[in-house]
C-alpha positions, 0 to 999 in steps of 0.5 A: 487522512486516508489516501491511495498509496502505492505499494508492490505486490509480494505474494498472492493467495486465496483466503475465503474465497477472496484474492488477497495479497501482501503489499509492500508499501516501501517497507511497510507490509499490509494485507490487501484485497485484489478482488477489482484487479483480477489480472494483477500479479506478483511484482506489479504496483497498485494503488491501494485505499482502505485495504483494496488494491484499486489500480494497476500503476507503473514502477516509475509513477509508484516509486516517484509517488511513495518518495514524494510521500515519504519526504512530506511525512504523508507515509508515516501518517497513513501508517500510523507512525506519527510521533505524538509527544504526549503518547509517542509513537501511534 
């Protein structure tokens, strides 16, 4: 499954002419493309899907969504942290 996941922007930089960010998804950090959101800033929350920040989100909504996703196991599944008894953590 591939979901849009809320995360907080920790750092922004230009890489090869593309605006990029380090985004924290409740403890998991990933590099994300910000080209669709030129006005987003460090500290803002965004919904990320397949490595692209798609929309700005308020902090309350982002944290509630992260907690809900965590409580039903979707964060672990989305970030490949699901335990498989045949393979260990993947």
